[in-house]
LUMMIZA-338455 format. One record per residue (C-alpha): residue number from 0; residue in three letters; x, y, z. Coordinates in nm, 4 decimals, padded with zeros to 6 digits. Layout:
N
+-----+------+----------+----------+----------+
: seq : type :        u :        v :        w :
+-----+------+----------+----------+----------+
: NUM :  Ala :        X :        Y :        Z :
...
+-----+------+----------+----------+----------+
REM end
This chain:
217
+-----+------+----------+----------+----------+
: seq : type :        u :        v :        w :
+-----+------+----------+----------+----------+
:   0 :  Met :  04.1950 :  01.2120 : -04.6295 :
:   1 :  Asn :  04.0859 :  01.5747 : -04.6201 :
:   2 :  Ile :  03.7462 :  01.5228 : -04.4565 :
:   3 :  Glu :  03.6050 :  01.8675 : -04.5279 :
:   4 :  Lys :  03.7111 :  01.8516 : -04.8922 :
:   5 :  Ala :  03.5524 :  01.5056 : -04.9219 :
:   6 :  Arg :  03.2328 :  01.6352 : -04.7617 :
:   7 :  Tyr :  03.2226 :  01.9311 : -05.0002 :
:   8 :  Asn :  03.2723 :  01.7032 : -05.3004 :
:   9 :  Met :  02.9959 :  01.4722 : -05.1731 :
:  10 :  Ile :  02.7501 :  01.7602 : -05.1731 :
:  11 :  Glu :  02.8567 :  01.9240 : -05.4977 :
:  12 :  Gln :  02.9271 :  01.6149 : -05.7101 :
:  13 :  Gln :  02.6737 :  01.3648 : -05.5762 :
:  14 :  Ile :  02.3868 :  01.5367 : -05.3977 :
:  15 :  Arg :  02.3311 :  01.8547 : -05.5996 :
:  16 :  Thr :  02.3633 :  01.6635 : -05.9253 :
:  17 :  Trp :  02.0778 :  01.4403 : -05.8082 :
:  18 :  Asn :  01.8349 :  01.7320 : -05.8010 :
:  19 :  Val :  01.8657 :  01.8048 : -05.4299 :
:  20 :  Phe :  01.8486 :  02.1819 : -05.3883 :
:  21 :  Asp :  01.6624 :  02.2247 : -05.0577 :
:  22 :  Pro :  01.8947 :  02.4482 : -04.8506 :
:  23 :  Thr :  01.7940 :  02.2790 : -04.5250 :
:  24 :  Val :  01.8885 :  01.9377 : -04.6615 :
:  25 :  Leu :  02.2155 :  02.0622 : -04.8070 :
:  26 :  Asn :  02.3077 :  02.2346 : -04.4813 :
:  27 :  Leu :  02.2383 :  01.9210 : -04.2799 :
:  28 :  Met :  02.4422 :  01.7020 : -04.5128 :
:  29 :  Ala :  02.7248 :  01.9521 : -04.4706 :
:  30 :  Ser :  02.6994 :  01.9914 : -04.0934 :
:  31 :  Ile :  02.6137 :  01.6464 : -03.9571 :
:  32 :  Pro :  02.9366 :  01.4420 : -03.9431 :
:  33 :  Arg :  02.8478 :  01.1373 : -04.1511 :
:  34 :  Glu :  03.1899 :  00.9887 : -04.0784 :
:  35 :  Ile :  03.1046 :  00.9182 : -03.7125 :
:  36 :  Phe :  02.8033 :  00.7079 : -03.8182 :
:  37 :  Val :  03.0052 :  00.4864 : -04.0519 :
:  38 :  Pro :  03.1677 :  00.1659 : -03.9156 :
:  39 :  Pro :  03.5317 :  00.2465 : -03.8256 :
:  40 :  Glu :  03.6749 :  00.0054 : -04.0803 :
:  41 :  Gln :  03.4836 :  00.1847 : -04.3576 :
:  42 :  Lys :  03.5446 :  00.5489 : -04.2636 :
:  43 :  Ser :  03.7428 :  00.6032 : -04.5807 :
:  44 :  Met :  03.4174 :  00.5481 : -04.7737 :
:  45 :  Ala :  03.2026 :  00.7793 : -04.5590 :
:  46 :  Phe :  03.1591 :  01.0333 : -04.8397 :
:  47 :  Ala :  03.1751 :  00.8000 : -05.1389 :
:  48 :  Asp :  02.8801 :  00.7368 : -05.3708 :
:  49 :  Leu :  02.8453 :  00.3868 : -05.2270 :
:  50 :  Ser :  02.6135 :  00.1895 : -05.0021 :
:  51 :  Ile :  02.8067 :  00.0983 : -04.6879 :
:  52 :  Ser :  02.7698 : -00.2552 : -04.5540 :
:  53 :  Leu :  02.6515 : -00.2970 : -04.1942 :
:  54 :  Pro :  02.6153 : -00.5986 : -03.9648 :
:  55 :  His :  02.3091 : -00.8249 : -04.0036 :
:  56 :  Lys :  02.3314 : -00.7975 : -04.3843 :
:  57 :  Gln :  02.2065 : -00.4388 : -04.3727 :
:  58 :  Gln :  02.3497 : -00.1249 : -04.5334 :
:  59 :  Met :  02.3508 :  00.2549 : -04.5273 :
:  60 :  Tyr :  02.1995 :  00.4444 : -04.8176 :
:  61 :  Thr :  02.4345 :  00.6411 : -05.0391 :
:  62 :  Pro :  02.4565 :  01.0129 : -04.9475 :
:  63 :  Arg :  02.2500 :  01.1163 : -05.2509 :
:  64 :  Glu :  01.9761 :  00.8654 : -05.1616 :
:  65 :  Glu :  01.9641 :  00.9957 : -04.8045 :
:  66 :  Ala :  01.9422 :  01.3531 : -04.9285 :
:  67 :  Arg :  01.6656 :  01.2784 : -05.1803 :
:  68 :  Met :  01.4721 :  01.0904 : -04.9144 :
:  69 :  Leu :  01.4958 :  01.3833 : -04.6739 :
:  70 :  Gln :  01.4027 :  01.6385 : -04.9381 :
:  71 :  Ser :  01.0958 :  01.4386 : -05.0441 :
:  72 :  Leu :  00.9559 :  01.4322 : -04.6894 :
:  73 :  Glu :  00.9458 :  01.8125 : -04.6607 :
:  74 :  Leu :  00.9772 :  01.7927 : -04.2834 :
:  75 :  Lys :  00.8681 :  02.0800 : -04.0623 :
:  76 :  Pro :  00.9883 :  02.1852 : -03.7144 :
:  77 :  Asp :  00.6665 :  02.0694 : -03.5478 :
:  78 :  Asp :  00.6554 :  01.7259 : -03.7161 :
:  79 :  Lys :  00.6498 :  01.3989 : -03.5262 :
:  80 :  Val :  00.8279 :  01.1263 : -03.7234 :
:  81 :  Leu :  00.8539 :  00.7471 : -03.7044 :
:  82 :  Glu :  01.1582 :  00.5723 : -03.8501 :
:  83 :  Ile :  01.1564 :  00.1949 : -03.8958 :
:  84 :  Gly :  01.5114 :  00.0689 : -03.9339 :
:  85 :  Thr :  01.7519 :  00.2750 : -03.7230 :
:  86 :  Gly :  02.0784 :  00.1357 : -03.8570 :
:  87 :  Thr :  02.3720 :  00.3508 : -03.7513 :
:  88 :  Gly :  02.1463 :  00.6470 : -03.6748 :
:  89 :  Phe :  02.2564 :  00.8812 : -03.9540 :
:  90 :  Thr :  01.9161 :  00.9061 : -04.1201 :
:  91 :  Gly :  01.7612 :  00.9528 : -03.7777 :
:  92 :  Ala :  02.0053 :  01.2333 : -03.6981 :
:  93 :  Leu :  01.9087 :  01.4114 : -04.0202 :
:  94 :  Ile :  01.5389 :  01.3800 : -03.9380 :
:  95 :  Ala :  01.5737 :  01.4771 : -03.5720 :
:  96 :  Ser :  01.7679 :  01.7892 : -03.6682 :
:  97 :  Ile :  01.4520 :  01.9197 : -03.8376 :
:  98 :  Ala :  01.1532 :  01.7556 : -03.6685 :
:  99 :  Lys :  01.0120 :  01.8123 : -03.3226 :
: 100 :  Lys :  01.0246 :  01.4425 : -03.2277 :
: 101 :  Leu :  01.1641 :  01.1212 : -03.3766 :
: 102 :  Val :  01.0701 :  00.7700 : -03.2719 :
: 103 :  Thr :  01.3141 :  00.5241 : -03.4290 :
: 104 :  Val :  01.2860 :  00.1461 : -03.3938 :
: 105 :  Asp :  01.5070 : -00.1455 : -03.4931 :
: 106 :  Cys :  01.5102 : -00.5161 : -03.4120 :
: 107 :  Phe :  01.8884 : -00.5302 : -03.3631 :
: 108 :  Val :  02.0113 : -00.4369 : -03.0169 :
: 109 :  Asp :  02.3582 : -00.3304 : -03.1329 :
: 110 :  Phe :  02.2103 : -00.0871 : -03.3865 :
: 111 :  Ile :  01.9934 :  00.0830 : -03.1244 :
: 112 :  Thr :  02.2760 :  00.0935 : -02.8696 :
: 113 :  Leu :  02.5238 :  00.2508 : -03.1099 :
: 114 :  Ala :  02.2730 :  00.4891 : -03.2671 :
: 115 :  Asp :  02.1647 :  00.6101 : -02.9227 :
: 116 :  Gln :  02.5294 :  00.6885 : -02.8454 :
: 117 :  His :  02.5506 :  00.8905 : -03.1656 :
: 118 :  Phe :  02.2300 :  01.0804 : -03.0829 :
: 119 :  Arg :  02.3679 :  01.1688 : -02.7403 :
: 120 :  Arg :  02.6985 :  01.2783 : -02.8921 :
: 121 :  Met :  02.5039 :  01.5050 : -03.1273 :
: 122 :  Ser :  02.2964 :  01.6380 : -02.8328 :
: 123 :  Leu :  01.9756 :  01.5275 : -03.0057 :
: 124 :  Lys :  01.7343 :  01.5116 : -02.7140 :
: 125 :  Asn :  01.4187 :  01.4731 : -02.9225 :
: 126 :  Val :  01.4851 :  01.1087 : -03.0202 :
: 127 :  Ile :  01.3295 :  00.7967 : -02.8716 :
: 128 :  Ala :  01.5193 :  00.4856 : -02.9863 :
: 129 :  Glu :  01.3554 :  00.1508 : -02.9128 :
: 130 :  Ile :  01.4368 : -00.2156 : -02.9744 :
: 131 :  Ile :  01.1277 : -00.3493 : -03.1526 :
: 132 :  Asp :  01.0843 : -00.6360 : -03.3969 :
: 133 :  Ile :  00.7988 : -00.5184 : -03.6197 :
: 134 :  Ser :  00.7650 : -00.8676 : -03.7656 :
: 135 :  Glu :  00.6150 : -00.9834 : -03.4363 :
: 136 :  Gly :  00.2966 : -00.7891 : -03.4987 :
: 137 :  Trp :  00.3998 : -00.4503 : -03.3572 :
: 138 :  His :  00.2059 : -00.1480 : -03.4701 :
: 139 :  Pro :  00.2507 :  00.2108 : -03.3498 :
: 140 :  Ser : -00.0068 :  00.3352 : -03.1026 :
: 141 :  Glu :  00.0066 :  00.6942 : -03.2242 :
: 142 :  His : -00.0124 :  00.8880 : -03.5489 :
: 143 :  Phe :  00.2752 :  01.0646 : -03.7210 :
: 144 :  Asp :  00.3308 :  01.3506 : -03.9617 :
: 145 :  Ala :  00.5895 :  01.1416 : -04.1453 :
: 146 :  Ile :  00.7028 :  00.7794 : -04.1475 :
: 147 :  Val :  01.0269 :  00.6473 : -04.2935 :
: 148 :  Ile :  01.0803 :  00.2762 : -04.3612 :
: 149 :  Thr :  01.4488 :  00.2360 : -04.4441 :
: 150 :  Pro :  01.4664 : -00.1378 : -04.5328 :
: 151 :  Ala :  01.2829 : -00.2575 : -04.8414 :
: 152 :  Ile :  00.9327 : -00.4043 : -04.8312 :
: 153 :  Lys :  00.7538 : -00.6145 : -05.0921 :
: 154 :  Phe :  00.4108 : -00.4546 : -05.0915 :
: 155 :  Pro :  00.2565 : -00.1136 : -05.0116 :
: 156 :  Pro :  00.2578 : -00.0518 : -04.6319 :
: 157 :  Lys : -00.1166 :  00.0048 : -04.5983 :
: 158 :  Glu : -00.1287 : -00.0330 : -04.2202 :
: 159 :  Leu :  00.1430 :  00.2242 : -04.1682 :
: 160 :  Val : -00.0105 :  00.4653 : -04.4172 :
: 161 :  Ala : -00.3167 :  00.4528 : -04.1908 :
: 162 :  Gln : -00.0969 :  00.5833 : -03.9067 :
: 163 :  Leu : -00.0302 :  00.9101 : -04.0869 :
: 164 :  Lys : -00.1838 :  01.2357 : -03.9711 :
: 165 :  Pro : -00.3695 :  01.4613 : -04.2176 :
: 166 :  Glu : -00.1292 :  01.5659 : -04.4941 :
: 167 :  Gly :  00.1172 :  01.3045 : -04.3687 :
: 168 :  Arg :  00.4001 :  01.1561 : -04.5783 :
: 169 :  Leu :  00.5518 :  00.8075 : -04.5864 :
: 170 :  Phe :  00.8821 :  00.7152 : -04.7511 :
: 171 :  Cys :  00.9603 :  00.3529 : -04.8284 :
: 172 :  Ile :  01.1448 :  00.1219 : -05.0656 :
: 173 :  Glu :  00.9161 : -00.1227 : -05.2469 :
: 174 :  Gly :  00.9937 : -00.4287 : -05.4558 :
: 175 :  Glu :  01.2053 : -00.7392 : -05.4809 :
: 176 :  Pro :  01.5872 : -00.7338 : -05.4743 :
: 177 :  Asn :  01.7325 : -00.5756 : -05.7908 :
: 178 :  Asn :  01.3906 : -00.4319 : -05.8732 :
: 179 :  Gln :  01.3231 : -00.1744 : -05.6035 :
: 180 :  Tyr :  01.2022 :  00.1840 : -05.6072 :
: 181 :  Ala :  01.1968 :  00.4588 : -05.3474 :
: 182 :  Lys :  00.8386 :  00.5750 : -05.3144 :
: 183 :  Leu :  00.6601 :  00.8572 : -05.1352 :
: 184 :  Tyr :  00.2990 :  00.8321 : -05.0168 :
: 185 :  Arg :  00.1273 :  01.1571 : -04.9295 :
: 186 :  Phe : -00.2134 :  01.2668 : -04.8059 :
: 187 :  Gly : -00.3249 :  01.5884 : -04.9738 :
: 188 :  Ala : -00.5259 :  01.8710 : -04.8191 :
: 189 :  Asn : -00.8462 :  01.6819 : -04.9037 :
: 190 :  Gln : -00.6967 :  01.3601 : -04.7588 :
: 191 :  Glu : -00.6593 :  01.2026 : -05.1008 :
: 192 :  Leu : -00.3687 :  00.9594 : -05.0957 :
: 193 :  Thr : -00.1154 :  00.9903 : -05.3753 :
: 194 :  Ser :  00.2074 :  00.8027 : -05.4434 :
: 195 :  Lys :  00.5183 :  00.8997 : -05.6357 :
: 196 :  Phe :  00.8179 :  00.6979 : -05.7535 :
: 197 :  Leu :  01.1377 :  00.8818 : -05.6620 :
: 198 :  Phe :  01.4358 :  00.6736 : -05.7744 :
: 199 :  Glu :  01.5684 :  00.3215 : -05.8245 :
: 200 :  Ile :  01.7565 :  00.1656 : -05.5359 :
: 201 :  Asn :  01.8733 : -00.1720 : -05.4127 :
: 202 :  Thr :  01.8723 : -00.2279 : -05.0374 :
: 203 :  Pro :  01.8102 : -00.5222 : -04.7969 :
: 204 :  Gln :  01.4546 : -00.6084 : -04.7049 :
: 205 :  Val :  01.2901 : -00.5984 : -04.3632 :
: 206 :  Val :  01.4118 : -00.8925 : -04.1569 :
: 207 :  Gln :  01.3357 : -01.0621 : -03.8289 :
: 208 :  Ala :  01.6062 : -01.0306 : -03.5670 :
: 209 :  Gln :  01.6140 : -01.4039 : -03.4980 :
: 210 :  Thr :  01.5313 : -01.5823 : -03.8232 :
: 211 :  Glu :  01.6391 : -01.3207 : -04.0802 :
: 212 :  Lys :  01.3215 : -01.3982 : -04.2796 :
: 213 :  Ser :  01.1613 : -01.1355 : -04.4969 :
: 214 :  Phe :  00.8581 : -00.9646 : -04.3473 :
: 215 :  Val :  00.5725 : -00.8167 : -04.5431 :
: 216 :  Phe :  00.3482 : -00.5468 : -04.3945 :
+-----+------+----------+----------+----------+
REM end
């Protein structure tokens, strides 16, 4: 496989055609090697318009979904970001390449271990990766400019919205399986909270590390 040709086609045929035109996002999708974040046995699908299966019944977003998510957050160089659901670390690498600081948490030890290796390989020194099971009542002790919840949730994440700073943004996937939507919550200049549906998606829901039960914020 010609990796660079496949990467170019991913951007031109998938991402741009999905209304992603932010030059920062496009440059990151072109420069961060997505193939190293994909499980070895699935490297041939690294640039395909497919969700890639991961252990623990989880999955990576498609490239266009990742790009739309990143574009919607409008991250700035001084932003502090929380990511819930580290996975392989690709989304975190995108975020950390823009933001000042990323805190990423996941309940699966192998995800955090592997993602941390990827962050080190990418020389991303502004990432804190922690093993945390949010279903056990964990709540962040600080406020963030942006929050990303990568697994799906059933109801609006009110408690996490409350952890946003003024003009903060929160990206999440809401709904039941086969009826899910990517959604962006945003505080305006007057601190009025708005929400916007971005696109349809189907992705696994938040789970507990031990029981694999769905968790609702």
